[in-house]
C-alpha positions in Angstrom: 0.0 0.0 0.0 2.0 3.0 -1.2 0.9 6.5 -2.0 2.8 9.6 -3.0 3.1 12.2 -0.3 4.6 15.6 -0.7 8.2 15.7 0.4 7.8 19.4 1.2 4.8 18.7 3.3 6.6 16.0 5.2 9.6 18.2 5.7 7.5 21.0 7.1 5.7 18.6 9.5 9.0 17.1 10.7 10.2 20.7 11.5 7.2 21.0 13.8 7.8 17.7 15.4 5.5 15.4 13.5 4.6 14.1 10.0 1.4 15.0 8.1 -0.3 13.4 5.2 -2.3 15.2 2.5 -5.7 14.8 0.9 -7.8 16.3 -1.8 -11.1 18.2 -1.1 -13.1 15.0 -1.8 -11.2 13.0 0.8 -8.9 11.0 -1.5 -5.3 11.4 -0.5 -3.8 13.3 -3.4 -0.4 14.4 -4.9 1.1 17.5 -6.3 2.8 16.6 -9.6 4.7 19.9 -9.5 6.5 19.1 -6.2 9.0 16.5 -5.3 7.5 13.5 -3.7 8.5 10.2 -1.9 6.8 6.9 -1.3 5.2 6.2 2.0 3.7 3.0 3.4 0.2 3.6 4.8 0.5 0.3 6.6 -2.3 -1.0 8.8 -3.5 -0.8 12.3 -6.3 0.8 14.4 -7.6 4.4 14.4 -9.9 5.7 17.2 -12.2 8.6 16.5 -14.1 10.5 19.3 -17.2 12.5 18.3 -20.4 13.6 20.0 -22.9 10.8 20.6 -25.5 12.3 18.2 -23.2 12.0 15.3 -21.5 8.7 16.1 -23.5 6.6 13.6 -23.2 9.3 11.0 -19.4 9.4 11.4 -19.2 5.6 11.2 -21.1 5.7 7.9 -18.9 8.4 6.5 -15.7 6.5 7.6 -17.0 3.5 5.7 -17.6 5.6 2.6 -14.1 7.0 2.9 -12.5 3.6 3.2 -14.4 2.2 0.3 -13.2 5.2 -1.8 -9.6 4.7 -0.6 -8.8 1.0 -0.6 -5.1 1.8 -0.3 -5.9 3.1 3.3 -8.3 0.3 4.2 -5.7 -1.6 6.2 -6.9 0.4 9.2 -9.8 -0.6 11.4 -11.5 2.6 12.5 -13.5 2.7 15.8 -15.9 5.6 16.3 -16.7 6.3 20.0 -19.2 8.7 21.6 -17.1 11.2 23.4 -18.4 14.8 23.3 -16.3 17.8 22.6 -16.1 18.9 26.2 -15.0 15.5 27.6 -12.7 14.8 24.7 -10.5 17.8 25.4 -10.2 17.0 29.1 -9.5 13.3 28.4 -6.8 14.2 25.9 -5.1 16.6 28.2 -5.1 14.1 31.0 -3.8 11.2 28.9 -2.6 12.0 25.4 -1.2 8.6 24.7 -4.4 6.9 25.7 -6.6 9.3 23.8 -8.2 9.1 20.4 -6.3 9.5 17.2 -8.9 11.9 15.8 -11.3 13.8 18.0 -13.7 16.7 18.0 -13.4 19.6 20.5 -14.6 23.1 21.0 -12.2 25.8 19.8 -11.8 27.4 23.2 -9.8 24.3 24.2 -7.2 24.5 21.5 -4.5 26.3 23.5 -4.7 23.8 26.3 -4.5 20.9 23.8 -1.5 22.4 22.0 0.3 22.9 25.4 -0.4 19.3 26.3 1.1 18.0 23.0 -2.3 16.6 22.0 -2.6 18.2 18.5 -0.5 17.5 15.4 0.0 20.6 13.3 -1.8 20.8 10.0 0.6 22.0 7.3 1.0 22.3 3.6 -2.0 21.5 1.4 -4.0 20.6 4.4 -3.5 24.0 6.0 -4.5 25.6 2.7 -7.7 23.5 2.7 -8.6 24.8 6.2 -8.1 28.4 5.1 -9.7 28.2 1.7 -12.7 26.0 2.4 -14.0 27.5 5.7 -15.2 30.9 6.8 -12.6 33.2 8.2 -13.8 32.8 11.8 -13.6 29.1 11.8 -10.2 29.0 10.0 -8.8 31.4 12.6 -10.2 29.4 15.4 -8.0 26.5 14.3 -4.8 28.5 14.6 -2.5 29.0 17.6 0.3 31.5 17.1 0.8 31.1 13.4 0.3 27.4 13.2 -2.9 25.6 12.1 -3.7 22.7 14.5 -7.2 21.4 13.5 -9.9 21.1 10.8 -13.1 23.2 11.4 -16.4 21.2 11.5 -19.0 23.8 12.4 -19.6 27.5 12.6 -22.7 27.4 14.8 -21.5 27.9 18.3 -22.9 31.3 19.1 -25.9 32.9 20.6 -28.9 34.9 19.5 -32.5 35.6 20.5 -35.3 33.1 20.6 -38.7 34.8 21.3 -42.4 34.4 21.5 -43.7 36.6 18.7 -47.1 37.0 20.5 -45.2 38.6 23.4 -42.3 40.5 21.8 -43.3 43.2 19.4 -39.8 44.5 18.6 -36.9 42.1 18.8 -34.4 44.7 17.8 -34.6 46.6 21.1 -33.5 45.2 24.5 -35.6 47.8 26.3 -38.7 46.9 24.3 -38.2 43.2 24.7 -37.9 43.6 28.5 -40.9 45.9 28.6 -43.0 43.5 26.6 -42.1 40.6 28.8 -42.9 42.6 31.9 -46.3 43.6 30.5 -47.1 40.0 29.6 -45.9 38.6 32.9 -43.2 36.6 31.0 -39.5 36.0 31.7 -36.5 37.2 29.7 -33.5 34.9 30.1 -29.9 35.8 29.7 -26.9 34.4 31.5 -25.0 37.4 32.8 -22.7 35.4 35.1 -21.0 33.6 32.2 -17.8 34.4 30.5 -19.4 33.3 27.3 -22.6 35.5 27.3 -21.4 38.4 29.5 -19.0 39.9 26.9 -22.1 40.6 24.7 -22.5 43.9 26.6 -18.8 44.9 26.8 -18.0 44.1 23.2 -21.1 46.1 22.2 -19.7 49.3 23.7 -16.3 48.7 22.1 -14.4 47.0 24.9 -11.7 44.5 24.2 -10.9 41.3 26.0 -8.6 38.9 24.2 -5.4 37.0 24.9 -2.3 36.6 22.8 -0.6 33.2 22.7 2.7 31.9 21.4 3.0 28.8 19.1 3.1 26.6 22.2 -0.2 27.9 23.5 1.2 29.9 26.3 -0.6 33.2 27.2 1.7 36.1 26.6 -0.5 39.2 26.8 -4.1 40.2 27.8 -5.7 42.9 25.8 -8.4 44.4 27.9 -10.0 47.8 28.6 -13.1 47.0 30.7 -12.1 49.6 33.3 -13.1 52.5 31.1 -16.0 54.8 30.2 -17.2 52.3 27.6 -16.9 49.5 30.1 -18.9 51.5 32.6 -21.7 51.8 30.0 -21.8 48.1 29.5 -21.7 47.4 33.3 -24.6 49.8 33.8 -26.7 48.0 31.2 -26.1 44.7 32.9 -27.2 45.9 36.3 -30.2 47.7 34.8 -31.3 44.5 33.0 -30.9 42.5 36.2 -33.2 45.0 38.0 -36.1 44.1 35.8 -38.8 41.8 37.3 -38.8 40.0 34.0 -35.1 39.1 34.1 -34.0 35.6 34.8 -30.4 34.5 34.8 -30.1 31.5 32.4 -29.5 30.3 28.9 -31.3 27.0 28.5 -34.9 26.7 27.1 -35.3 23.4 28.9 -34.5 24.9 32.2 -36.7 28.0 31.7 -40.3 28.7 32.6 -42.8 31.1 31.3 -40.4 32.3 28.6 -41.1 35.4 26.6 -37.6 35.6 25.1 -34.2 33.9 25.8 -30.6 34.4 24.6 -29.5 30.8 23.6 -27.9 28.9 20.8 -28.8 26.5 17.9 -28.4 23.5 20.2 -31.7 24.5 21.8 -33.6 25.2 18.5 -35.9 22.1 18.9 -36.7 22.9 22.5 -37.4 26.5 21.5 -39.8 25.5 18.7 -41.6 23.2 21.2 -41.8 25.9 23.8 -43.1 28.6 21.5 -45.1 26.6 19.0 -46.7 28.7 16.3 -45.2 31.8 18.0 -41.6 30.6 17.5 -39.2 33.2 16.2 -35.5 34.0 16.1 -33.5 37.2 15.6 -30.0 38.5 16.1 -29.4 40.0 19.5 -31.0 43.4 20.1 -29.5 46.8 20.6 -29.7 48.8 23.8 -29.6 52.5 24.7 -26.6 53.0 27.0 -26.4 55.3 30.0 -24.6 57.8 27.8 -27.6 57.9 25.4 -25.9 56.1 22.6 -27.3 53.0 20.9 -25.2 49.8 21.0 -25.7 46.4 19.3 -25.2 43.5 21.6 -22.1 41.5 20.4 -20.3 38.5 22.0 -18.4 35.5 20.9 -18.7 33.1 17.9 -17.6 29.6 18.5 -16.7 26.5 16.4 -16.3 22.8 16.6 -12.9 21.5 15.4 -11.5 18.1 14.5 -8.0 17.5 15.8 -5.4 14.7 15.3 -3.1 13.3 18.0 0.6 13.3 17.1 1.6 10.0 15.6 5.0 8.2 15.5 4.0 6.3 12.3 4.0 8.5 9.2 1.6 6.2 7.3 -1.0 6.3 10.1 -0.7 10.0 10.4 -1.3 10.4 6.7 -4.5 8.4 6.9 -5.6 10.4 9.9 -5.2 13.7 8.1 -7.0 12.3 5.0 -9.8 11.1 7.2 -10.1 14.4 9.1 -10.1 16.4 5.9 -12.9 14.2 4.4 -15.0 14.4 7.6 -14.8 18.2 7.4 -15.3 18.5 3.6 -18.3 20.4 2.1 -20.3 17.3 1.3 -19.9 15.8 4.7 -20.6 19.0 6.6 -23.8 19.4 4.6 -24.8 15.8 5.2 -24.0 16.3 9.0 -26.3 19.4 9.0 -29.1 17.4 7.4 -28.6 14.5 9.8 -27.9 16.4 13.1 -28.4 20.1 12.5 -24.8 21.1 12.9 -24.2 24.4 11.1 -21.4 24.2 8.5 -18.2 26.1 8.6 -17.5 25.2 5.0 -18.4 28.2 2.8 -19.9 26.0 0.0 -22.1 24.1 2.4 -23.2 27.3 4.0 -24.8 28.4 0.7 -27.0 25.3 0.4 -30.8 26.2 0.3 -31.6 24.0 3.3 -29.0 25.8 5.4 -30.1 29.2 4.2 -33.7 28.4 5.1 -32.9 27.4 8.7 -34.2 30.4 10.8 -32.1 29.7 13.8 -28.9 29.4 11.8 -29.9 32.5 9.8 -30.3 34.4 13.0 -27.0 33.2 14.2 -25.3 34.0 10.9 -26.6 37.6 11.2 -25.4 37.8 14.8 -22.0 36.4 14.0 -21.4 39.5 11.8 -21.5 41.5 15.1 -19.3 39.2 17.1 -15.6 38.2 17.4 -14.4 34.6 17.1 -13.8 33.2 20.6 -10.1 33.0 21.0 -8.1 31.2 23.7 -8.8 32.2 27.3 -7.2 31.0 30.6 -9.4 28.6 32.6 -9.5 31.0 35.5 -11.1 33.7 33.2 -14.4 31.8 33.2 -14.5 31.6 37.0 -13.7 35.3 37.2 -16.4 36.3 34.8 -18.9 34.2 36.8 -17.9 36.1 39.9 -18.5 39.5 38.3 -22.0 38.4 37.2 -22.7 36.9 40.6 -22.0 40.2 42.2 -24.9 41.7 40.1 -27.3 38.8 40.8 -26.6 38.8 44.5 -27.2 42.6 44.7 -23.6 43.5 45.6 -23.6 45.7 42.4 -26.9 47.3 41.5 -28.4 50.1 39.5 -28.0 52.2 42.6 -24.2 51.6 42.7 -22.1 54.7 41.9 -19.9 55.0 38.9 -16.9 54.7 41.2 -18.1 51.4 42.7 -18.8 49.9 39.3 -15.4 51.1 37.9 -13.6 49.7 40.9 -15.2 46.3 40.2 -14.2 46.5 36.6 -10.6 47.6 37.5 -10.3 44.5 39.8 -11.6 42.3 37.0 -9.3 43.8 34.5 -6.2 43.6 36.7 -6.9 39.9 37.4 -7.4 39.1 33.8 -4.0 40.7 33.0 -2.4 38.7 35.8 -3.3 35.4 34.0 -0.8 36.3 31.2 2.1 37.2 33.5 
């Protein structure tokens, strides 16, 4: 079983400490006749893939298709196991050697995985595939420093507004949404004590909170300006929202009651449709009028699911893993995965499919993502710190009666602590 693999690709991979195979857009391992090449034995063995439970059978079917189309790689027995994105990252970091060869994970875990030595770099033609085939946010989410480390699977991990259109008359205005919910005796849900949802207010007013990392995934700098006039406007809006009798802290339709509107994601679209029935509607997040009188569009994070490969000692096995990962994230497979499980594609061709375009939840998210930033890499302690800031509002430590000085002091403490995580 021999296949031509780019010598230049192999050399680049070895420079980074591993070998990488290459594959065409359709999933067949390909060659570049214009470049020098060398033979490689694909060999045989076992490959383990971890994916979320709801796409396990789907992935098994696609692996079978791939192997039938690539008999020269069929010496490998591929096992697909139901390990979700959250658990997969933790398991890999704990035990890289015992982890899966190919695994799905959320992009916010990529720095930790690189630091743990759990991701093989994606180089050469494969890196070009990631950049050229996926939207810019998804492609950038797969990069640490200036090295690509994964293949994007989805561009659907963000949040927007689900609402009952018999209650909410104007989904473009936060003040109007809250007022309508109050008048109808309904609840408005948003999770303000979450490092995922909370930045929607701060990014709306123009604040920054990002971290720089080096190629090894180490945090080198925190870029933050929450302790500022624009941060104060965002903080004021959070405490004003929390003061409404309609406000409930939360982000899960299934855990909500008497919902008039909720900030949630595509993963809850079925639950939202069941909850609202004929009154089901979706929209990008609303704008709000700040304490300074200006209007601000709620922003936030965009997130992505990625498919990573564990570093391999055997070049043939690594080549097969890369070809498989590329196929499982190709346009046709992403579209089929959407039709099977509702996962929103990151592939730009799949995104243009009429079925994807007609999905109201994905359409609302796509509109919202134009107002967000891709979630980068954040220290684990950041999430605890953001929860604490929100908890101070929920508990009444910080309220609409708090002075500007008190709110700025809280933001300064938050900012200083965020900076300390990169020192």
